[in-house]
DOFI-223012 format. One record per residue (C-alpha): residue in one letter; x, y, z. Coordinates in steps of 0.25 Angstrom, whole numbers, padded with zeros to 4 digits, always signed. Each point is the difference from the previous one (the first is absolute). Layout:
N
AXYZ/...
This chain:
495
M+0348+0255+0436/S-0014-0002-0005/K-0005-0002+0014/L+0005+0012+0007/N-0008+0008+0010/K-0009+0010-0008/D+0006+0012+0008/I+0014-0004-0002/L-0003-0003-0015/F-0006+0014-0002/L+0013+0007+0006/I+0009-0009-0009/I-0008+0003-0013/E-0001+0015+0004/E+0015+0001-0001/L-0001-0005-0014/Q-0009+0011-0005/N+0011+0007-0008/N+0004-0013-0007/S-0011-0003-0010/K+0006-0013-0005/Y-0001-0007+0014/L-0013+0007+0003/F-0007-0006-0011/S+0006-0014+0002/C-0006+0000+0014/L-0014+0001-0006/M+0002-0014-0006/V+0004-0008+0013/N-0014-0002+0006/R-0013+0007+0004/I+0006+0005+0013/W+0012+0006-0007/C-0009+0006-0010/E-0009+0006+0010/T+0012+0006+0007/V+0006+0006-0013/I-0012+0006-0006/P-0002+0011+0010/I+0014+0004-0001/L+0000-0001-0015/W-0013+0009-0001/R+0005+0011+0009/N+0006+0006-0013/P-0002-0010-0011/W+0004+0011-0011/R+0014-0002+0004/Y+0000-0014-0005/S-0007+0003-0013/I+0012-0006-0008/N-0001-0013+0007/Y-0015-0001+0001/K-0006-0003-0014/K-0007+0014-0002/I-0012-0006-0006/S-0002-0008+0014/L+0001+0014+0007/Y-0010+0006-0010/F-0010-0011+0002/I+0001+0001+0015/I-0002+0015+0000/T-0012-0001-0010/S-0006-0011+0008/Y-0004+0010+0011/L-0009+0008-0010/F-0014-0001+0002/D-0007-0009-0009/D-0008+0011-0008/I+0013+0007-0002/K+0006-0012-0005/E-0011-0003-0010/L+0000+0015-0005/L+0015-0001-0002/T-0001-0014-0007/K-0010+0006-0010/R+0010+0011-0004/G+0010-0011-0003/I+0009+0001+0012/L+0006-0013+0005/I-0007-0004+0013/L+0002-0014+0006/G-0011-0005+0010/Q+0008-0008+0010/S-0001-0003+0015/L+0012+0003+0009/A+0006-0009+0010/F+0004+0012+0009/D-0006+0014+0002/Y+0013+0006-0006/L-0003+0015+0001/S-0003-0001+0015/F+0015-0001+0002/C+0004+0011-0009/K+0002+0014+0005/N+0008+0005-0012/I-0004+0006-0013/N+0010+0002-0011/I-0006+0007-0012/K+0011-0002-0010/V-0001-0016+0002/I-0015+0000+0000/D-0001+0008-0012/D+0010-0009-0007/I-0008-0012+0004/I-0014+0006-0004/S+0005+0001-0015/I-0002-0015+0000/G-0015+0002+0000/S+0000+0008-0013/S+0009+0007-0010/L-0010+0011-0001/E+0003+0013+0007/Y-0015+0002+0004/N-0002-0014+0005/R+0012+0002+0009/F-0005+0013+0005/L-0013-0008+0004/L+0008-0011+0007/Q+0008+0011+0008/E-0013+0006+0004/E-0006-0013+0006/I+0013-0007+0005/Y+0005+0013+0008/S-0014+0002+0005/S+0000-0015+0005/L+0014+0000+0006/V-0003+0013+0008/K-0013-0006+0005/K+0006-0013+0003/F+0012+0005+0008/P-0003+0004+0014/E+0012+0010+0000/I+0011+0002-0010/K+0014+0001+0006/Y+0009+0000-0013/L-0003+0008-0013/N+0007+0001-0013/I-0005+0010-0009/C+0010+0001-0010/G-0011+0001-0011/T-0012+0009-0003/Y-0012-0006+0006/E-0007+0009+0011/I-0003-0011+0010/V+0000+0010+0011/Y-0014+0006-0005/L-0007-0013+0002/P-0011+0002+0010/E+0006-0010+0010/A+0015+0005-0002/K+0000+0010+0012/V-0003-0010+0010/R+0009-0011-0006/L+0012+0009-0002/E+0000+0007+0014/S+0009-0011+0005/L+0010+0001-0012/C+0014-0002+0005/E+0008-0002-0013/L-0002+0008-0013/T+0008-0002-0013/C-0003+0011-0011/D+0006+0007-0012/T+0000+0015-0002/L-0007+0000-0013/I-0013-0002+0007/D-0010+0012+0000/S+0003+0009+0012/R-0015-0001+0004/Y+0001-0015+0002/F+0011+0003+0011/Y-0008+0011+0006/R-0012-0010+0002/L+0010-0010+0006/A+0006+0010+0010/H-0013+0003+0006/I-0004-0015+0001/C+0013-0006+0004/Q+0009+0007+0011/Q+0006-0012+0007/I+0009-0005-0011/Q+0013-0005+0005/R+0007-0004-0013/I+0000+0009-0013/I+0007-0004-0013/I+0000+0010-0011/I+0004-0004-0014/N+0004+0014-0006/K-0004+0001-0015/N-0002+0015+0000/L+0009+0011-0004/K-0007+0009+0009/A-0006-0001+0014/N-0014-0007+0002/Q-0007+0009+0010/G-0009-0011+0004/T+0012-0009+0005/I+0005+0012+0008/K-0014+0002+0007/L-0001-0016+0003/I+0014+0000+0007/E-0004+0013+0008/F-0012-0006+0005/Q+0006-0013+0006/K+0001-0001+0015/N+0009-0012+0001/L+0009-0001-0012/K+0012-0010+0003/Y+0004-0004-0014/F+0002+0008-0012/K+0006-0005-0013/W+0002+0009-0013/V+0004-0007-0013/D+0003+0009-0013/E-0005-0007-0012/I-0001+0013-0009/E+0001-0003-0015/V+0004+0011-0010/E+0000+0000-0015/D+0013-0003-0007/G+0008+0012-0003/I-0006+0008+0011/Y+0009+0004+0011/Y-0006-0004+0014/W+0003+0012+0007/D-0006+0009-0010/V-0014-0006+0002/L+0001-0002+0015/E-0010+0009+0008/D+0004-0005+0014/P-0009-0011+0005/Y+0008-0001+0013/T+0002+0013+0009/E-0014+0001+0005/I-0002-0015+0003/F+0014-0001+0008/N-0003+0013+0008/I-0013-0006+0004/L+0007-0013+0004/K+0008+0008+0010/K-0014+0002+0008/H+0000-0015+0002/A+0014-0001+0007/N-0005-0005+0013/T-0007-0012-0006/L+0008-0003-0013/N+0010-0011+0002/H+0002-0006-0014/F+0005+0009-0012/D+0002-0006-0013/I+0004+0009-0012/N+0003-0003-0014/L+0002+0013-0009/R+0003+0001-0015/Y+0013+0006-0003/E+0011+0000-0010/Y+0015+0003+0001/N+0005+0003-0014/D+0014-0002-0005/Y+0003+0014+0000/Y-0001+0003+0014/L+0013+0003+0007/D-0006-0002+0014/F-0012-0008+0005/Y-0005+0012+0007/D-0001+0007-0014/I-0014-0007-0001/Y-0005+0011+0008/N+0002+0010-0011/E-0011-0007-0007/Y-0010-0003+0011/N+0000+0003+0015/Y-0001-0013+0008/T+0002+0006+0014/F-0015-0002+0003/L+0004-0014+0004/Q+0012+0004+0008/Y-0008+0011+0008/A-0012-0010+0002/L+0010-0010+0006/L+0005+0010+0011/E-0014+0000+0006/L-0003-0015+0000/H+0006-0004+0013/N-0008-0012+0003/L+0004-0008-0012/K+0004-0015+0002/I+0001-0004-0014/L+0006+0010-0011/E+0002-0004-0015/I+0004+0010-0010/D+0004+0000-0015/S+0002+0014-0004/P+0011+0010-0004/I+0011+0001+0010/F-0003+0010+0011/L+0005+0014-0003/N+0012+0002+0008/D-0002+0014+0006/D+0003+0007+0013/D-0014+0003+0004/F-0005-0014-0002/N+0012-0007+0006/K-0001+0009+0013/K-0015-0004+0001/L+0003-0014-0002/E+0011+0000+0011/M-0012+0003+0010/V-0009-0010-0005/A-0001-0013+0008/Y-0007-0013-0006/R+0000-0007+0013/N-0010-0011-0005/L+0006-0003-0013/E+0002-0015-0003/I+0002-0001-0015/L+0007+0011-0009/E+0001-0003-0015/I+0005+0012-0009/D+0005-0001-0014/F+0011+0010+0001/I+0004+0010+0011/D+0012+0008+0005/I+0008-0007+0012/Y-0001+0012+0008/Q-0015+0000-0001/I-0003-0014+0003/N+0009+0001+0012/C-0009+0011+0005/M-0012-0008-0003/V+0004-0013+0008/K+0008+0007+0012/N-0012-0001+0009/S-0007-0013-0006/L+0002-0010+0011/C-0010-0009-0005/L+0006-0001-0015/R+0001-0014-0005/E+0002+0002-0015/L+0008+0011-0007/R-0001-0003-0015/I+0007+0011-0009/N+0002-0003-0015/D+0011+0011-0002/F+0007+0010+0009/H+0005+0013-0004/W+0011+0008+0007/N+0008+0012+0000/D+0015-0002-0003/D+0005+0009+0010/N-0009-0005+0012/F+0000-0015-0004/Y+0011-0004+0011/N-0008+0005+0011/D-0014-0003-0006/S+0003-0014-0002/L+0006-0001+0014/N-0011+0006+0006/F-0010-0009-0007/I+0007-0013+0006/R-0001+0007+0014/T-0014+0004-0001/I-0004-0014-0003/C+0009-0006+0010/K-0006+0010+0011/N-0014+0000-0003/C-0005-0011-0009/L+0002-0013+0008/L-0012-0007-0005/I+0005+0002-0015/E-0002-0014-0008/Y+0002+0006-0014/L+0011+0010-0002/T+0005+0007-0013/I+0013+0007+0003/P+0009+0008-0009/A+0014-0006-0004/F+0008+0009+0010/P+0015+0004-0001/S+0010-0012+0002/L+0005+0007+0013/E+0002-0005+0014/E-0009+0009+0007/H-0012-0004-0009/F+0002-0015+0002/I+0001+0002+0015/E-0013+0007+0000/F-0006-0011-0010/E+0005-0011+0010/K-0008+0007+0011/L-0012+0001-0008/L+0001-0015-0002/K+0001-0003+0014/K-0012+0009+0004/C-0009-0004-0011/Q-0002-0014+0003/K-0013-0002-0007/L+0006+0003-0014/R-0005-0010-0010/S+0004+0007-0013/L+0012+0010-0003/N+0000+0007-0013/F+0012+0008-0005/K-0002+0011-0010/E+0011+0006-0008/I+0002+0014+0001/Y+0014+0001+0003/Y+0011-0006-0008/E+0015-0001+0003/A+0008-0006-0012/E+0009-0011+0004/K-0006-0002+0014/E-0012-0008-0004/L+0007-0013+0005/E+0005+0007+0013/F-0014+0005+0003/G-0005-0014-0002/D+0010-0007+0009/N-0003+0010+0011/L-0015-0002-0002/L+0000-0015+0001/N+0009+0000+0012/V-0009+0009+0008/L-0013-0008-0004/I+0006-0013+0004/R+0004+0006+0014/E-0013+0008+0003/A-0011-0003-0009/S-0012-0006+0008/A-0005-0014-0003/N-0013+0006-0006/L+0008+0005-0012/R-0005-0007-0012/E+0002+0009-0012/I+0012+0008-0004/R-0001+0009-0013/I+0013+0005-0006/T+0001+0011-0010/Y+0010+0002-0011/G+0011+0008+0008/I+0002-0011+0009/K+0008-0013-0004/F+0005-0012+0007/S+0012-0009-0003/L-0002-0015-0001/K+0008-0002+0013/T-0007+0010+0008/L-0014-0006-0004/E+0005-0014+0003/T+0004+0005+0014/F-0014+0007+0002/L-0008-0012-0004/E+0008-0010+0008/K-0002+0009+0012/W-0015+0002-0003/K-0002-0015+0002/G-0009-0003+0012/R-0009+0012-0003/P-0013+0001-0008/A+0003-0001-0015/V+0003+0013-0006/S-0005+0006-0014/L+0010+0008-0007/Y-0003+0010-0012/F+0011+0006-0008/D-0003+0012-0009/N+0014-0003-0008/T-0003-0014-0004/Y+0010+0000-0011/F+0011+0001+0010/Y-0003-0013+0006/R-0004-0007-0013/K+0013+0002-0007/D+0007-0009+0009/N-0005-0014+0002/S+0006-0001+0013/F-0011+0009+0006/K-0011-0009-0006/K+0007-0013+0007/L+0001+0008+0013/F-0015+0004+0000/D-0005-0014-0004/K+0008-0006+0011/Y-0006+0008+0010/K-0014-0001-0005/I+0001-0015+0001/E+0005+0002+0015/K-0012+0009+0002/V+0009+0012+0004/I-0006+0008-0012/K-0015-0001-0002/Y+0000+0009-0014/I+0010+0007-0008/N-0003+0008-0013/V+0013-0004-0008/
């Protein structure tokens, strides 16, 4: 391994860039491996600050300061260590993370003014050293964009992470410098709109990825909606203008369902979250959609418009909570869909029979590439099982099947389980590796044994049961599972 061709070695190590443990181990093999790892490691060294000794990062960064600056800082009692470097580390770096760097700077001195001086010199040094800055994390307050060299260095910025507590003027400056940002990640800590972030998004010409994460904090005893001033609507309206380029949309909103609510939709009596629903109607080119928000309001206007939308490029759809009818509308034209991950389904009691049946038919007809599927536990009826069997026949790439309990028929849990396993053993593709079973489905010992016996010859399957108590109370199930784990029919089981 230590004598691998350099190009091959580089490709292998590049695959490890998200695994810091292995990446740092590679540094110790020999000089060739070390020379290969360093450029990869220093593309974004701040992401490894936990693994790196922070003091090592600090000394490397400060070693790039001019000698007269080092001498001046030393006289002020700031820790500076004169040392030669084995590599020109910063020449590989195109990423600035303000938060991490400011944390590292605190090593130099505990005095606030001294840290300010270090910030001035270190950021000036970094901006001069980098020929271009591709990635910038400005979850802090230091105004690096006002340095003389910033305009030239930041013109090629392709990814920005920021929070909404930063002064709007900071973003106005960025908006004029950087108009080719492809990925924007916003950590929202503000109860009202930050006009600077709105302008920054508006000015972009090739925005492909947008992520919004609420981290709003309110004082104890203060009701969240009483102080919220709408940080959302303007930004989500601006995002509609990027519908032609935006392909990854990741939204995590703060919301609270209180115990007194009789219906999940009652949350709209406190705050109107429809800004998200109506933004989605415009974003027709999405490939990845991830949403953690209140359930979409189920009204005729929105549903009629949703029926007309076609997400033809959608590959991954992950939503915390959604009505079955609405999710059916969203995926009915998604021929490229590979993953459908739903944490919980909502349904209308009067329409559940048809909605659940239509959902199965929609997946069967349109989503032939599906690999991960979340499906509501449907009624224990012949028509539903016939359609589910057709789904399994058509969706031969299916690797993971996750049943969610939204429909419960008392005294029919075992009957449903028997029918389900019979269909799976007849029609499930050889690619199926994982089955997740909700509370409303149970299996008898005999049915499980028959299923596992017939599963022999296929790749081992992982089984996840929500109702683990049902299987733990009878030791016969444990013996059965242990037997088939030994025979490598079962890869993993959570009971």
